[in-house]
Residue frames as qw, qx, qy, qz and C-alpha x, y, z in Angstrom:
[[0.713, 0.079, -0.421, 0.555, -11.28, 4.77, -11.94],
 [0.448, -0.817, -0.273, 0.240, -10.73, 6.43, -8.61],
 [0.369, 0.731, -0.164, 0.550, -8.78, 9.60, -8.34],
 [0.400, 0.121, -0.573, 0.705, -6.53, 10.70, -5.50],
 [0.238, -0.223, 0.244, -0.914, -9.14, 13.12, -4.18],
 [0.750, -0.221, -0.337, -0.525, -11.76, 10.30, -3.99],
 [0.744, -0.057, -0.605, 0.277, -9.55, 8.25, -1.60],
 [0.294, -0.708, 0.275, -0.580, -9.60, 8.81, 2.11],
 [0.132, -0.366, 0.845, -0.368, -8.87, 6.97, 5.44],
 [0.723, 0.071, 0.471, -0.501, -12.13, 5.03, 5.09],
 [0.890, 0.415, 0.138, -0.130, -11.43, 3.54, 1.69],
 [0.638, 0.650, -0.314, 0.268, -7.68, 3.70, 1.40],
 [0.743, -0.457, -0.082, 0.482, -4.39, 3.20, 3.20],
 [0.205, 0.959, -0.071, 0.184, -2.69, 6.69, 3.23],
 [0.813, -0.280, 0.031, 0.510, 1.08, 6.85, 3.37],
 [0.166, 0.967, -0.188, -0.050, 3.65, 9.56, 3.24],
 [0.886, -0.057, 0.193, 0.418, 6.89, 8.38, 1.72],
 [0.504, -0.030, 0.159, 0.849, 9.85, 10.80, 1.33],
 [0.032, 0.330, 0.127, -0.935, 7.47, 13.69, 1.71],
 [0.363, 0.040, -0.530, -0.765, 4.95, 12.57, -0.88],
 [0.581, 0.039, 0.582, -0.567, 1.48, 11.27, -0.05],
 [0.294, 0.085, -0.840, -0.448, 0.16, 8.11, -1.60],
 [0.638, 0.008, 0.425, -0.642, -3.27, 6.57, -1.23],
 [0.204, -0.040, 0.954, 0.216, -3.96, 2.90, -2.09],
 [0.546, 0.116, -0.259, -0.789, -6.69, 2.18, -4.61],
 [0.829, -0.105, -0.493, -0.243, -7.09, -1.44, -3.34],
 [0.760, -0.601, 0.215, -0.121, -6.56, -3.42, -0.20],
 [0.007, 0.640, -0.765, -0.064, -3.03, -4.67, 0.20],
 [0.969, 0.047, 0.019, -0.241, -2.78, -8.34, -0.83],
 [0.712, -0.385, 0.532, 0.248, -0.19, -11.10, -0.74],
 [0.259, 0.655, -0.531, -0.471, 2.15, -11.04, -3.74],
 [0.867, 0.275, -0.311, -0.277, 2.27, -13.98, -6.17],
 [0.543, 0.378, -0.686, 0.302, 5.43, -15.22, -4.53],
 [0.696, -0.579, -0.421, -0.050, 3.95, -15.03, -1.06],
 [0.616, -0.019, -0.304, 0.726, 6.93, -13.02, 0.29],
 [0.085, -0.072, -0.143, 0.983, 5.33, -9.56, 0.47],
 [0.256, 0.725, 0.592, -0.244, 2.01, -7.61, 0.50],
 [0.218, -0.011, 0.351, 0.911, 1.39, -5.12, -2.30],
 [0.227, 0.740, 0.579, -0.257, -1.18, -2.62, -3.41],
 [0.345, 0.493, 0.327, 0.728, -1.67, -0.13, -6.20],
 [0.242, -0.695, -0.360, 0.573, -1.71, 3.50, -5.13],
 [0.344, 0.785, 0.245, 0.452, -1.99, 7.03, -6.53],
 [0.406, -0.221, -0.217, 0.860, 0.00, 10.13, -5.70],
 [0.125, 0.648, 0.320, -0.680, -1.37, 13.69, -5.67],
 [0.224, 0.450, -0.439, -0.745, -0.88, 13.88, -9.49],
 [0.862, 0.203, 0.225, -0.407, -2.92, 10.73, -9.97],
 [0.434, 0.527, -0.724, -0.100, 0.14, 8.82, -11.13],
 [0.945, -0.221, -0.099, -0.222, -0.06, 5.03, -10.33],
 [0.062, 0.613, -0.748, 0.247, 2.37, 3.22, -8.13],
 [0.860, -0.180, -0.475, -0.051, 2.91, -0.25, -6.64],
 [0.269, -0.680, 0.514, -0.448, 3.68, -0.17, -2.91],
 [0.791, 0.029, -0.608, 0.057, 5.28, -3.30, -1.32],
 [0.493, -0.672, 0.374, -0.406, 5.48, -4.24, 2.38],
 [0.318, 0.327, -0.876, 0.156, 7.61, -6.93, 3.92],
 [0.778, -0.431, -0.368, -0.272, 5.69, -9.63, 5.85],
 [0.040, 0.550, -0.624, 0.554, 6.90, -9.28, 9.43],
 [0.487, -0.152, 0.700, -0.500, 4.52, -11.77, 11.13],
 [0.372, 0.124, -0.812, -0.432, 3.95, -15.03, 9.23],
 [0.123, -0.147, -0.943, 0.273, 2.10, -16.57, 12.15],
 [0.275, 0.303, 0.402, -0.819, -0.83, -14.15, 12.43],
 [0.234, 0.465, 0.809, 0.272, -4.19, -14.69, 10.89],
 [0.047, 0.892, 0.313, -0.322, -4.99, -10.99, 11.38],
 [0.617, 0.536, 0.193, 0.543, -3.73, -9.13, 8.28],
 [0.123, -0.963, -0.004, -0.238, -3.53, -5.92, 10.26],
 [0.586, -0.706, 0.388, 0.090, -0.66, -7.39, 12.17],
 [0.928, 0.200, 0.226, 0.220, 1.09, -9.08, 9.15],
 [0.579, 0.434, 0.032, 0.690, 3.28, -6.13, 8.11],
 [0.249, -0.515, -0.232, 0.787, 4.52, -2.82, 9.39],
 [0.371, 0.711, 0.560, 0.207, 2.05, -0.90, 7.33],
 [0.068, -0.970, -0.009, 0.232, 3.69, 2.48, 8.06],
 [0.252, -0.697, 0.575, 0.346, 6.99, 1.26, 6.58],
 [0.882, 0.448, 0.098, -0.108, 6.81, -0.09, 3.08],
 [0.668, -0.370, 0.448, 0.464, 9.92, -1.62, 1.63],
 [0.340, 0.015, 0.578, 0.742, 9.33, -0.43, -1.89],
 [0.395, 0.718, 0.319, -0.476, 7.43, 1.91, -4.19],
 [0.358, -0.090, 0.653, 0.661, 7.54, 1.70, -7.97],
 [0.409, 0.454, -0.069, -0.789, 5.86, 3.76, -10.68],
 [0.446, 0.183, 0.861, 0.164, 3.72, 1.66, -12.96]]
């Protein structure tokens, strides 16, 4: 399993939320209900979280434009 220090801008989405850095361990993907994107992530203590983004552009085929990737709508410890 990857650790926080193994993740970087080339293999992870890096976010700072409320002063804490998170790094995704997988590419964000559409949730089961199709309403959001989500990805598992780690914080600096290697604790696992689920980060969620609202889909802001349903019309695009380019996933880089599907959400405001800098502004997730939720983060939950798992």
